[in-house]
C-alpha positions as CSV (number, residue, x, y, z in Angstrom):
1,X,224.2,71.5,-16.6
2,X,225.4,68.2,-15.1
3,X,224.3,67.4,-11.5
4,X,226.4,69.0,-8.8
5,X,225.7,66.1,-6.4
6,X,227.1,62.6,-6.4
7,X,226.6,59.9,-3.9
8,X,228.7,56.9,-3.1
9,X,228.3,54.1,-0.5
10,X,231.5,52.4,0.7
11,X,232.0,48.8,1.8
12,X,231.2,49.8,5.4
13,X,227.7,51.1,4.2
14,X,228.8,54.8,4.8
15,X,227.1,57.2,2.5
16,X,229.2,60.1,1.1
17,X,227.5,62.9,-0.7
18,X,229.9,65.0,-2.9
19,X,229.1,68.5,-3.9
20,X,230.8,69.3,-7.2
21,X,230.7,72.9,-8.2
22,X,233.3,73.2,-11.0
23,X,235.0,76.6,-11.2
24,X,233.5,77.8,-8.0
25,X,235.1,78.2,-4.5
26,X,234.5,75.3,-2.2
27,X,232.3,77.5,0.1
28,X,229.9,78.3,-2.8
29,X,226.4,77.0,-2.0
30,X,223.4,78.2,-3.7
31,X,219.7,77.8,-2.6
32,X,219.3,75.6,-5.8
33,X,222.2,73.4,-4.7
34,X,220.8,73.0,-1.2
35,X,217.3,72.1,-2.6
36,X,218.9,69.5,-4.9
37,X,220.9,68.1,-1.9
38,X,217.8,68.0,0.2
39,X,216.0,66.0,-2.6
40,X,218.8,63.5,-2.9
41,X,218.9,62.9,0.9
42,X,215.0,62.6,1.0
43,X,215.2,60.1,-1.9
44,X,217.5,57.9,0.2
45,X,214.7,57.2,2.7
46,X,217.3,57.1,5.6
47,X,217.5,58.7,9.0
48,X,218.9,62.1,8.9
49,X,222.6,62.1,7.9
50,X,225.6,64.1,9.0
51,X,227.4,66.7,7.0
52,X,231.2,66.3,6.9
53,X,233.6,69.2,6.4
54,X,237.4,69.1,6.0
55,X,239.3,72.0,7.4
56,X,242.8,72.6,6.2
57,X,245.0,73.9,9.1
58,X,248.7,74.7,9.6
59,X,248.9,72.5,12.7
60,X,246.4,70.6,14.8
61,X,247.5,72.1,18.1
62,X,246.3,71.0,21.5
63,X,243.0,69.0,21.7
64,X,241.1,71.9,23.5
65,X,242.1,74.4,20.9
66,X,241.4,72.0,18.0
67,X,237.9,71.2,19.3
68,X,237.1,74.9,19.6
69,X,238.4,75.6,16.1
70,X,236.3,72.7,14.7
71,X,233.2,73.8,16.7
72,X,233.7,77.3,15.5
73,X,233.8,76.1,11.9
74,X,230.5,74.2,12.5
75,X,228.9,77.3,13.8
76,X,230.1,79.4,10.9
77,X,228.8,76.7,8.4
78,X,225.3,76.5,10.0
79,X,225.1,80.3,10.4
80,X,225.8,80.7,6.7
81,X,223.4,78.0,5.7
82,X,220.7,77.7,8.5
83,X,218.5,75.5,6.3
84,X,221.0,72.7,6.9
85,X,219.5,72.3,10.4
86,X,216.3,70.9,9.0
87,X,217.7,68.1,6.9
88,X,220.7,66.9,8.8
89,X,221.4,65.3,12.2
90,X,224.8,67.0,12.7
91,X,228.2,68.0,11.5
92,X,231.6,66.3,11.5
93,X,234.7,68.6,11.0
94,X,238.0,67.0,10.2
95,X,240.9,69.4,10.8
96,X,243.8,68.3,8.6
97,X,247.4,69.5,8.9
98,X,250.4,68.3,6.7
99,X,252.2,65.4,8.4
100,X,249.7,65.1,11.4
101,X,246.8,62.9,12.1
102,X,243.4,64.6,11.5
103,X,241.4,65.8,14.5
104,X,237.7,65.1,14.3
105,X,234.8,66.7,16.1
106,X,231.1,65.7,15.8
107,X,228.1,67.6,17.1
108,X,224.4,67.2,16.7
109,X,222.7,70.3,15.2
110,X,221.1,71.2,18.5
111,X,224.6,71.4,20.0
112,X,225.9,73.8,17.4
113,X,225.5,77.5,18.5
C-alpha cells in the first residue's frame, strides 16, 4: 500500500503534511496512520508543528460564534485522538464558507479543553 502521508514545503518554508486515505472519510485516522505521521514529524527534526484542519460551514457568522465553533472543533479532534497532544504544538482551524473569507483560530494544545 502506498504511503498515506505526503509532505510539502512551500516558498515561505511552511511545511504541510497531507493525509491521503483513499476511499475513506476525511475523519478516518487509524493508530497506524498516527504512528506513521509521528515518525514523519520526528524525522523532520523540527520543533513541534501545528495541525491544520479545514471546517466547511454554511456561513462564518459573527467572530465570537466563529471562534467558539472553531474551538469546539479543536476540542473534538483532540478528544477523538488524544495522542495528538504529544507530538504537536497546537491546532489551527480554518472555517470556510462559500463566498466568504475564511475564519482562522489557533490554540496551543494546553489551551484546548
